C-alpha positions in Angstrom: -18.6 -50.5 177.0 -20.1 -53.6 178.5 -18.6 -56.7 178.5 -20.6 -59.5 176.9 -19.7 -62.7 177.0 -18.7 -64.8 173.4 -22.0 -64.6 171.4 -22.0 -68.1 171.4 -22.0 -68.2 174.8 -25.2 -66.2 174.9 -27.0 -67.8 172.1 -26.6 -71.2 173.9 -30.2 -72.7 173.8 -31.4 -74.1 177.1 -34.5 -76.6 175.6 -34.9 -78.9 172.7 -37.5 -75.9 171.1 -34.0 -73.8 170.5 -31.9 -76.4 169.7 -31.2 -76.1 166.1 -29.5 -79.2 163.8 -29.1 -82.6 164.6 -32.7 -83.1 163.9 -32.5 -87.3 163.3 -31.6 -87.4 167.1 -33.9 -84.8 168.8 -36.5 -84.0 166.2 -39.8 -84.9 167.3 -40.2 -88.6 168.2 -36.2 -89.1 167.8 -34.5 -91.7 169.9 -32.7 -89.2 171.8 -35.5 -86.8 172.5 -37.8 -89.8 173.6 -34.5 -90.5 176.2 -34.9 -87.6 177.1 -38.3 -86.7 177.9 -38.7 -89.7 179.6 -35.6 -88.7 181.9 -33.7 -92.2 181.4 -30.9 -92.0 179.3 -28.2 -94.2 178.7 -24.3 -93.3 178.9 -23.3 -91.4 175.7 -20.4 -90.8 173.6 -21.8 -87.7 171.3 -19.4 -88.1 168.1 -19.5 -84.9 165.2 -17.3 -82.4 164.0 -16.7 -79.3 166.6 -19.4 -76.4 167.2 -22.1 -78.6 166.0 -23.8 -78.4 169.5 -22.5 -81.7 171.7 -22.0 -79.7 174.3 -25.4 -77.7 174.5 -26.7 -80.7 174.2 -25.2 -81.9 176.9 -26.5 -79.0 179.2 -30.0 -79.7 177.4 -30.4 -82.9 178.5 -28.9 -82.0 182.6 -32.1 -78.9 182.1 -34.3 -81.9 181.5 -33.1 -84.2 184.4 -33.0 -82.7 187.3 -30.0 -84.4 188.2 -26.3 -82.9 189.4 -24.3 -82.3 186.6 -20.3 -82.1 186.4 -18.5 -81.1 183.6 -14.6 -81.9 182.6 -12.7 -80.8 179.8 -10.4 -84.1 179.1 -7.3 -81.7 178.2 -7.2 -80.1 181.7 -8.6 -82.7 183.8 -6.7 -86.0 185.3 -7.7 -89.1 187.4 -7.7 -87.2 190.2 -10.5 -84.7 189.0 -12.0 -87.8 187.8 -11.7 -89.2 191.4 -13.1 -86.0 192.7 -16.6 -86.0 190.8 -17.3 -89.8 191.5 -17.1 -89.1 195.3 -19.3 -86.0 195.2 -21.9 -88.2 192.8 -22.0 -91.1 195.2 -23.6 -88.4 198.0 -26.7 -88.1 195.8 -29.6 -89.8 195.0 -29.6 -91.1 191.9 -27.3 -90.9 188.9 -25.2 -88.3 188.7 -24.3 -86.5 185.0 -20.7 -86.5 184.2 -20.0 -84.8 181.0 -16.4 -85.3 179.6 -15.5 -82.8 176.7 -12.7 -84.0 174.1 -13.1 -87.6 175.8 -11.1 -89.0 172.9 -8.1 -87.1 174.6 -8.3 -88.8 177.8 -5.7 -91.4 178.2 -6.4 -95.7 179.1 -5.9 -95.1 182.8 -8.1 -92.1 182.7 -11.0 -93.6 180.7 -10.1 -96.8 183.4 -10.8 -94.6 186.6 -14.7 -93.7 184.9 -15.2 -97.4 184.7 -16.5 -98.5 187.5 -18.9 -95.4 188.2 -20.3 -96.1 185.0 -21.0 -99.6 185.5 -22.6 -99.5 189.1 -24.9 -96.2 188.0 -23.1 -94.0 190.1 -22.6 -91.6 187.1 -24.3 -91.2 183.7 -21.2 -90.4 181.6 -22.6 -88.2 178.7 -19.2 -87.7 176.4 -18.4 -85.4 173.6 -15.4 -86.5 170.9 -14.6 -85.1 167.6 -12.9 -88.3 166.9 -13.9 -91.8 166.2 -14.9 -93.1 169.1 -14.3 -97.0 168.3 -10.5 -95.9 167.7 -10.0 -93.2 170.9 -12.8 -94.7 173.7 -11.4 -98.0 175.8 -13.8 -101.0 174.5 -15.7 -101.6 178.3 -16.5 -97.8 178.4 -18.0 -98.1 174.5 -20.0 -100.8 175.1 -21.6 -99.3 178.0 -22.6 -95.8 176.1 -24.8 -95.0 172.8 -22.6 -93.5 170.2 -24.7 -90.7 168.6 -23.4 -88.7 166.0 -23.8 -85.2 165.5 -23.3 -83.6 161.4 -22.3 -80.7 160.7 -24.7 -78.0 160.4 -26.8 -77.3 157.2 -27.0 -74.1 154.9 -30.8 -73.2 156.0 -29.8 -74.1 159.9 -26.5 -71.8 159.6 -28.8 -68.8 158.3 -31.1 -69.3 161.0 -28.4 -68.9 163.1 -27.4 -65.9 161.8 -30.8 -64.4 161.9 -30.9 -65.1 165.9 -27.5 -63.6 165.9 -28.1 -60.5 164.0 -31.8 -59.6 166.4 -29.2 -60.3 169.1 -26.5 -58.2 168.1 -29.1 -55.3 167.5 -31.0 -55.3 170.5 -27.8 -55.3 172.6 -25.6 -52.2 170.8 -29.1 -50.7 169.9 -27.4 -50.4 165.7 -29.1 -51.7 162.4 -27.4 -55.3 161.0 -27.8 -55.2 157.4 -27.1 -59.1 155.9 -26.4 -58.3 152.1 -24.6 -61.5 151.3 -24.2 -64.5 153.7 -21.7 -67.1 151.0 -18.7 -65.6 152.9 -19.8 -66.2 156.7 -21.0 -69.6 155.4 -18.0 -70.7 153.9 -16.1 -69.5 156.8 -18.1 -71.6 159.4 -18.0 -74.7 157.8 -21.0 -75.7 159.0 -19.8 -74.6 162.5 -21.9 -72.8 164.7 -18.6 -71.3 166.5 -16.8 -70.5 164.1 -20.2 -68.7 162.4 -21.0 -66.6 165.7 -17.3 -65.9 166.2 -17.1 -63.9 162.7 -20.6 -62.3 163.2 -19.3 -60.8 166.1 -16.1 -59.7 165.2 -17.5 -57.9 162.3 -20.3 -56.1 164.3 -17.3 -55.2 166.8 -14.8 -53.9 164.2 -17.9 -51.7 162.8 -19.9 -51.0 165.9 -19.5 -47.2 165.8 -21.1 -46.4 162.6 -24.1 -47.6 163.9 -24.8 -49.7 161.0 -23.6 -52.6 159.5 -23.8 -54.3 156.7 -22.6 -57.8 156.2 -21.0 -58.3 152.3 -18.9 -61.4 151.0 -15.6 -59.1 151.1 -15.7 -57.2 154.5 -16.5 -60.4 156.4 -13.0 -61.9 154.6 -11.3 -58.9 154.7 -11.9 -58.4 158.6 -11.9 -62.1 159.7 -8.5 -62.4 157.3 -7.1 -59.6 159.5 -8.0 -60.7 162.8 -7.5 -64.1 162.7 -6.2 -64.7 166.3 -9.9 -63.1 167.9 -11.3 -65.4 165.4 -9.5 -68.0 166.9 -10.3 -67.8 170.3 -12.5 -70.7 170.7 -9.6 -73.3 170.3 -11.0 -74.5 167.0 -7.4 -73.8 165.9 -6.6 -77.8 166.1 -8.9 -78.4 163.4 -7.4 -76.1 161.2 -3.6 -76.7 161.9 -4.7 -81.1 160.6 -6.7 -79.4 158.4 -3.6 -77.6 156.8 -1.4 -80.6 157.6 -3.5 -82.4 155.1 -4.1 -80.3 152.1 -0.5 -80.0 152.5 0.7 -83.0 151.9 -1.8 -82.7 149.1 -0.8 -80.4 147.4 2.5 -81.9 147.1 4.4 -79.5 149.4 6.5 -80.9 151.8 7.9 -77.8 153.4 4.3 -76.6 154.8 3.6 -80.2 155.7 6.7 -80.5 157.9 5.4 -77.1 159.6 2.1 -78.3 160.7 3.3 -81.4 161.9 5.7 -79.6 164.0 3.1 -76.9 165.2 1.2 -80.5 166.5 4.0 -81.9 168.2 4.4 -78.5 169.7 1.0 -79.0 171.0 0.8 -82.0 172.2 -1.4 -83.3 169.4 -1.8 -88.0 169.9 0.8 -88.8 167.4 -1.4 -91.4 166.8 -4.4 -89.1 165.4 -1.4 -88.1 163.1 0.0 -91.4 161.5 -4.3 -91.8 161.0 -4.8 -89.0 158.8 -1.4 -89.8 156.9 -2.7 -93.4 156.5 -6.5 -92.5 154.8 -4.3 -89.6 152.9 -1.9 -92.4 151.5 -5.0 -93.8 149.4 -7.2 -91.0 148.8 -5.4 -88.7 147.6 -2.0 -91.3 146.0 -3.7 -94.3 146.1 -1.9 -96.4 143.1 -0.1 -93.9 141.8 2.1 -95.2 144.2 1.5 -97.9 146.1 4.2 -97.5 148.6 2.6 -94.9 149.9 0.4 -96.6 152.0 2.9 -99.2 152.9 4.6 -96.7 154.5 1.8 -94.5 155.9 1.1 -97.5 157.4 4.5 -98.3 158.8 4.3 -95.3 160.2 1.4 -95.8 162.4 3.0 -99.3 163.7 6.1 -97.6 164.7 4.1 -94.9 165.9 2.3 -97.5 168.4 5.6 -99.0 169.5 7.9 -95.5 170.3 5.8 -92.5 171.2 6.9 -89.1 171.5 9.8 -87.5 171.3 11.5 -90.4 168.5 8.5 -91.1 166.8 8.4 -87.3 165.9 11.4 -88.1 163.1 8.8 -91.0 161.6 6.1 -88.4 161.8 8.2 -86.4 159.2 9.8 -88.8 157.1 6.1 -89.9 156.1 5.1 -86.1 155.9 7.8 -85.6 153.6 7.4 -88.6 151.2 3.7 -88.4 151.4 3.7 -84.9 150.1 6.6 -85.6 147.5 4.9 -88.4 146.2 2.4 -88.5 142.7 -0.9 -87.5 143.3 -4.1 -89.7 142.8 -7.7 -89.8 143.5 -8.8 -92.3 141.1 -9.2 -95.4 143.8 -11.6 -92.9 146.1 -13.1 -91.7 142.9 -13.7 -95.5 141.3 -15.1 -96.5 144.9 -17.6 -93.6 145.5 -18.7 -93.9 141.7 -19.0 -97.4 142.3 -21.2 -96.8 145.4 -23.6 -93.9 143.7 -24.2 -96.4 140.8 -24.9 -99.5 143.1 -27.7 -96.8 145.0 -28.9 -96.2 141.6 -29.0 -99.9 140.3 -29.5 -101.7 143.1 -28.8 -105.7 143.2 -28.1 -106.5 139.4 -27.9 -110.4 139.0 -24.3 -111.4 139.1 -23.3 -113.2 135.6 -24.1 -117.0 135.8 -20.9 -117.8 134.4 -18.5 -116.2 137.6 -21.3 -117.7 140.1 -20.1 -119.5 142.4 -20.5 -123.3 140.9 -19.6 -126.0 144.3 -22.6 -128.4 143.8 -23.0 -131.1 140.6 -26.7 -129.0 140.4 -26.1 -126.0 140.1 -23.1 -127.2 137.4 -26.0 -129.1 135.8 -27.9 -125.7 135.5 -25.1 -123.8 133.8 -23.8 -122.3 136.8 -19.8 -121.6 136.2 -20.1 -123.1 132.9 -19.3 -120.4 130.8 -16.2 -118.9 133.2 -12.9 -119.1 132.0 -9.8 -119.7 134.2 -7.2 -117.0 133.3 -4.3 -119.1 134.2 -5.0 -121.4 131.5 -5.1 -118.9 128.8 -1.8 -116.5 127.3 -0.7 -114.1 129.5 -2.3 -114.9 132.3 -5.8 -113.2 130.7 -9.3 -114.6 128.9 -11.4 -111.7 127.2 -14.6 -112.3 129.6 -17.9 -110.9 130.9 -17.3 -109.5 134.6 -20.1 -107.2 134.7 -23.8 -108.0 135.2 -25.4 -107.5 131.5 -27.0 -104.1 132.5 -23.6 -102.3 132.9 -21.5 -104.0 130.0 -18.4 -101.9 129.7 -18.8 -99.7 132.4 -16.0 -97.7 133.9 -15.3 -96.8 137.2 -11.1 -96.5 137.7 -9.9 -94.1 135.7 -6.2 -94.5 135.8 -4.9 -90.7 136.2 -1.7 -89.1 134.7 1.6 -90.2 136.7 4.2 -92.7 135.3 2.5 -95.6 137.7 -0.8 -95.6 136.4 -0.2 -94.6 132.9 1.5 -98.1 133.3 -1.4 -99.7 134.9 -3.5 -97.7 132.0 -1.4 -99.3 129.4 -1.7 -102.9 130.4 -5.5 -102.5 130.7 -5.8 -101.4 127.1 -3.6 -103.8 126.1 -5.8 -106.6 127.5 -9.1 -105.2 127.0 -8.6 -103.3 124.0 -11.3 -100.9 123.0 -13.7 -102.1 125.7 -13.2 -100.1 128.6 -11.5 -97.2 126.7 -8.6 -97.2 128.5 
């Protein structure tokens, strides 16, 4: 049997017209496309989830701009490699392009070693990262780069990729492929083209001898489940482990949380990355069911900054166990998302006069703040008055959930507001 490179490699497009997704960046007349076609691109950071075309985009840019193209992966290159590339780039007439995958894995001194060459225009940097560059890229470097955000692929884009893969594999193996159901493929991919291709390839290779391969949801799930090691071959495991870690804490399983934490520590994951994720979880999934969770997660982040491995593993463990074992509530998360959706719909409703700012005598004269009652002048430091715009009086955004802390909050709000908000 002929050995073929992975499907994702075979199907990597070499020009913008065949590039699927990221229309906001590379569609007709978009900013980045115009820059590429003019042959004059800025240094840039491509920020987005795995498998959405960051590496492909860098490769396409190198095809359009007839310049030397170097590529490094931050996982296995250091300052020495960066210096070698810069030396080579100095030999060429105009700026060479240096593509660095997973640039967030570069430490400060590695990023520093790039700075001079980017400043002098010896290299045009294209960095790819799955992490927020404002945390992970040093500011002097960041300020010299445009940041472009790539998004997960949409359903219709993934369906297009399935079709492309089908035609390619039918031709390659001289077989018939029937796509009866796509839901499992789409779900497994999670908007990641590489995962999608891995899954399709796995199913086809498993059933090759039949001469005809039909894709059904059950079959796809069964084959991928049985061959997870093959399916994960793209090194995407990193994202699945952090996802499992978060979901274990959200699901209140401290044992699973510590297991996945150990997997990340053993894999050399940046402890700040782990601490940052816990900080988000403390508000998103615990919130006011246990306000201490946010305080502890924040202390953990500070401590990890001061200490580093190996000792900080103990602090990470303490925090992960605490968060996993804590009461859960996503009420704060839901409240702000509901309120934002509401604001989008209702626009800028006027703030009631009685709670507007009234710094000047004129404003006082025309009624600004006139009806305002100062809560502390009343019993229990509370007075019943209207704070919401007239149009949305009585609208409830915060819905306390059922846990001891928020039951206390609900009782207090009910006590104060009586029937107004239905607490």
